[in-house]
Structure formats: C-alpha cells, structure tokens
C-alpha positions in Angstrom: 113.2 98.2 97.2 109.7 97.7 98.6 107.3 95.3 100.0 106.3 92.6 97.7 105.5 89.0 97.0 108.8 87.4 97.3 110.6 84.4 98.7 113.9 85.7 100.2 113.8 88.4 97.6 112.8 86.1 94.7 109.9 84.0 93.6 110.3 80.4 94.5 112.6 78.7 92.0 109.9 76.6 90.3 107.7 79.7 89.8 110.6 81.8 88.5 111.7 79.1 86.1 108.1 78.7 84.8 107.8 82.5 84.4 111.0 82.7 82.4 110.1 79.7 80.3 106.8 81.5 79.4 108.4 84.8 78.6 111.3 83.2 76.7 108.7 81.5 74.4 107.9 85.0 73.1 111.4 85.2 71.4 111.8 88.8 72.3 115.4 90.1 71.8 116.6 91.5 75.0 120.3 91.9 74.2 122.2 93.6 77.1 119.0 93.7 79.2 119.2 92.8 82.9 116.8 90.0 83.9 115.0 90.6 87.2 111.8 88.4 87.4 111.8 88.0 91.2 108.9 90.0 92.8 105.6 91.8 92.5 105.5 95.0 94.5 102.5 95.3 96.8 103.5 98.6 98.5 106.6 100.5 99.4 108.1 100.5 102.9 106.3 98.5 105.6 103.1 96.4 105.0 100.2 98.8 104.5 97.4 97.0 106.5 94.8 99.4 105.1 95.7 98.1 101.6 95.6 94.5 102.6 93.7 94.1 105.9 94.1 90.3 106.1 97.5 89.9 104.6 100.1 88.2 106.8 103.9 88.2 106.3 105.0 84.7 105.2 101.7 83.9 103.6 101.9 82.1 100.2 99.8 83.5 97.3 98.9 82.3 93.9 99.7 84.8 91.1 98.1 84.4 87.7 100.3 85.6 84.9 98.0 86.6 82.1 99.6 89.3 79.8 102.9 90.8 78.8 104.1 94.2 77.9 107.3 95.9 76.7 108.7 99.4 76.2 112.1 100.6 75.3 113.1 100.4 79.0 111.2 97.5 80.6 109.6 94.1 79.9 107.0 92.9 82.3 104.1 90.5 82.8 100.7 91.6 84.1 99.3 89.5 87.0 96.3 89.0 89.2 96.4 87.9 92.8 94.3 88.2 95.9 96.5 91.1 97.2 95.8 94.7 96.4 98.8 96.7 95.1 99.8 100.3 94.7 100.4 99.8 91.0 97.6 100.5 88.5 98.6 97.3 86.6 99.9 94.7 89.0 103.0 93.2 87.4 106.3 91.5 87.7 109.2 93.2 85.9 111.0 90.5 83.8 113.9 92.6 82.5 115.2 96.2 82.1 117.2 97.8 79.3 120.6 99.3 80.0 118.8 102.7 80.5 115.8 101.3 82.3 114.8 100.9 85.9 112.3 98.4 87.4 109.8 101.2 88.0 109.7 101.8 84.2 107.3 98.8 84.0 104.7 101.1 85.5 104.7 103.1 82.2 104.0 100.1 79.9 100.6 100.9 78.2 100.1 98.1 75.8 99.5 94.6 77.2 99.1 91.4 75.2 97.3 88.4 76.6 99.1 85.0 76.7 97.1 82.2 75.0 97.1 80.3 78.3 97.8 82.0 81.6 100.0 80.3 84.1 99.8 80.2 87.9 103.0 80.9 90.0 103.5 81.3 93.7 105.2 83.8 95.9 105.5 84.5 99.6 104.6 87.9 101.1 107.7 89.4 102.7 109.0 92.8 103.6 112.0 93.8 101.4 113.4 97.1 102.8 
C-alpha cells in the first residue's frame, strides 16, 4: 500500500460519494473494472518528513479534483492539495481494468479538465 490521504483507508464517505458522482457523470463504460476511489498516495512506507515538513498524521486536507484521465488499465482524477507527493501527477485512482493495477494511473498521459472542479477532504494516515 503506502502512505496517503485516507480516512481508515478511504476518503470520508461524503467525499468519496461526491467523487464518484462527479466521475459517474462522465458516462465512461467501465464494465468489469474494479472501483477503488479511496486514497491519494503521498509517499510509500513511513511519512517522509523531508517531503512534507509540516505534515502531521491525522491532519485533514482539502483536495481539489480538477481533471480526469483514462488508459486501458486505469481511470483516475488529477488533484491538487497542500501536500507534496512522490507522483508526477498527484491523483486518486478511481478504477482499474481486469488487467490493471492502481499504479497504472501513473502512466496516464492525457488529462481533461472538469468544467467545475470539486473539493473533497481526506485525513493523512499511514497505510502500511
């Protein structure tokens, strides 16, 4: 797993529902895909204090969801937050294909902006 913005391994229920409502509005066919939509990876293993000097476990952060991208293996939303991440494009993996893995979201190269971004929230926790 990793270290990410989560709330017991998932975004809070309201944020997850709002995120899925937004992505469902795109009407993308995801037959046999597995929905994930529960975290944004900050870094792997323990909290890297060099990456986020002021970050505290348990702190709540706003996450702006502004774009979406899809490949044959992963569907994700690109996000902005006040935390630094190890990913070139900070994102939340929404779903993976039967042959995909969550890390395949890192290979998405084309992102499309939402007409109106939404703000969701997550809590910084270690998920080892």
